[in-house]
C-alpha positions in Angstrom: 107.9 58.3 130.5 104.8 60.0 129.1 105.2 62.6 126.3 102.2 64.5 125.1 102.6 65.8 121.5 100.4 68.6 120.3 100.0 68.4 116.5 98.0 70.2 113.8 95.9 67.4 112.5 95.4 63.8 111.3 98.5 63.8 109.0 100.9 64.3 111.8 99.0 61.7 113.9 99.5 59.2 111.0 103.2 59.8 111.5 103.3 58.6 115.1 103.3 54.8 114.5 106.4 55.1 112.3 108.0 57.4 114.9 107.3 54.7 117.6 108.9 52.1 115.4 112.0 54.2 114.8 112.4 54.9 118.6 112.3 51.2 119.4 115.6 50.8 117.6 117.2 53.8 119.2 116.2 53.4 122.9 117.0 50.7 125.4 114.4 49.7 128.0 110.8 50.9 127.9 109.8 53.2 125.0 108.0 56.4 126.0 104.3 56.6 125.9 103.4 59.1 123.1 100.0 60.7 123.5 99.0 62.7 120.5 96.6 65.7 120.6 95.6 66.8 117.1 93.9 70.1 116.4 91.9 71.0 113.3 94.5 72.6 111.0 96.6 74.5 113.5 97.7 74.2 117.1 96.5 76.8 119.7 98.3 80.1 120.0 99.2 82.5 122.7 97.4 82.1 126.1 95.4 79.1 124.8 98.6 77.2 124.0 99.9 78.0 127.5 96.7 76.7 129.1 96.8 73.5 127.0 100.4 72.8 128.0 99.6 73.5 131.7 96.6 71.1 131.6 98.7 68.4 130.0 101.5 68.7 132.6 99.1 69.1 135.5 96.1 66.9 134.7 94.9 63.8 136.4 97.4 61.7 134.4 100.0 64.3 133.8 102.6 64.1 131.0 106.3 64.3 131.9 107.0 66.5 128.9 104.9 68.2 126.2 106.0 68.8 122.6 104.2 71.1 120.3 104.7 70.5 116.6 103.4 73.2 114.2 103.8 73.9 110.5 105.4 77.2 109.5 102.9 77.5 106.7 99.5 77.8 108.3 97.7 79.4 105.4 96.9 82.6 107.3 97.3 86.2 106.1 99.5 87.6 107.4 101.4 84.4 108.2 101.8 83.4 111.8 105.5 82.6 111.5 108.3 83.6 109.2 110.3 80.4 109.6 110.8 77.4 111.9 112.9 79.3 114.4 110.4 82.1 114.6 107.6 79.6 115.3 109.7 77.9 118.0 110.6 81.3 119.6 106.9 82.4 119.7 105.6 79.2 121.1 108.3 79.4 123.9 107.3 83.0 124.6 103.6 82.0 124.7 104.1 79.1 127.2 106.7 80.8 129.3 109.5 79.4 131.4 108.5 75.8 131.4 111.5 73.4 130.9 109.2 70.5 130.2 107.7 72.2 127.1 109.5 71.7 123.8 108.4 73.7 120.7 109.1 72.3 117.3 108.1 73.3 113.7 108.0 71.7 110.3 109.5 74.0 107.7 107.2 74.7 105.7 104.7 72.0 106.5 104.7 68.4 107.5 104.9 67.2 103.9 108.4 68.6 103.7 109.4 65.4 105.6 107.7 63.3 103.0 109.6 64.8 100.0 112.7 62.6 100.5 110.5 59.7 99.5 109.6 61.2 96.1 110.0 57.8 94.2 107.3 56.4 96.5 105.1 59.4 95.8 105.6 59.0 92.1 104.7 55.3 92.3 101.5 56.0 94.3 100.5 58.9 92.1 101.4 57.0 88.9 103.3 59.9 87.5 107.0 60.7 86.8 107.0 64.4 87.7 110.4 65.3 88.9 111.0 65.9 92.6 111.3 69.5 93.8 115.0 70.5 93.9 117.1 71.3 96.9 116.7 70.7 100.6 113.1 69.4 101.3 112.8 72.0 104.1 113.5 74.9 101.8 110.7 74.0 99.3 108.0 76.7 99.3 108.1 79.7 96.9 104.3 80.1 97.6 103.9 76.5 96.7 104.5 74.5 99.9 105.3 70.7 100.0 101.7 69.6 100.7 100.6 71.4 97.5 103.5 69.7 95.5 102.3 66.2 96.6 98.6 67.1 95.9 99.5 68.3 92.4 101.3 65.1 91.4 98.3 63.1 92.6 96.0 65.3 90.5 98.0 64.9 87.3 98.8 61.2 87.9 96.9 58.1 86.8 96.1 56.9 90.3 92.6 58.3 90.1 92.8 59.3 93.7 93.3 62.7 95.1 95.9 63.2 97.8 94.4 62.4 101.2 96.9 63.6 103.8 96.6 61.0 106.6 96.0 58.1 104.3 98.8 58.8 101.9 101.3 60.0 104.4 101.0 56.6 106.1 101.3 54.8 102.7 104.5 56.8 101.9 106.1 56.2 105.4 105.1 52.5 105.4 107.5 51.8 102.5 110.5 53.7 103.8 113.1 54.2 106.5 112.5 57.3 108.6 116.2 57.8 108.8 116.2 58.9 105.2 114.1 62.0 106.0 115.9 62.6 109.3 119.2 62.8 107.5 117.8 65.4 105.0 115.5 67.5 107.3 117.1 69.5 110.1 113.9 70.3 111.8 112.7 66.7 111.8 116.1 65.7 113.2 115.7 68.3 116.0 112.2 67.0 116.8 113.5 63.4 117.0 116.5 64.4 119.1 114.3 66.1 121.6 112.5 62.9 122.2 115.8 60.9 122.4 117.2 63.4 124.9 114.2 63.3 127.1 114.4 59.5 127.2 118.1 59.3 127.8 118.9 58.1 124.3 121.8 59.0 122.0 121.1 62.0 119.8 121.5 61.7 116.0 124.5 63.7 114.7 
């Protein structure tokens, strides 16, 4: 099984080794081959996304399935998407009736899936700023999760600014992915798509 995953950048790519390790414990037999295609800051839109998906499904070494993972918060004005469901609906419309394409979105950005590990973030940043309250995927208020993590690094004593791919890997390395899956509905949906494609048991 070969699954191509279209992502926005290096941060999401850093997530893939931890995703692979998680899947090993959930699937019997051979794990899927996950091929990651990062773009610079945002995945393609409209006809370009359709062409990318068609090329991945019909190339010389075609994928069996394609997953697109976008952030809801893309930094554009006006915003591309109002919420995760809107992002998934638009990507589906852009690609068309292709059952091997699976759109997903992080609400509001990938770092929402790191917020459940705030104690690790505090340790790396060397600061005790309190975690944002509520469900990690509802944290925004014009201050998305990535900015929250950046800010604690800036005020902390670690002397390093937040570097997305490096620090995402450091955060995930020390933690169980199940913690974020249990708190983040969109992450669970993304994981369950892969489990379903591969004949595994979905997470309830």
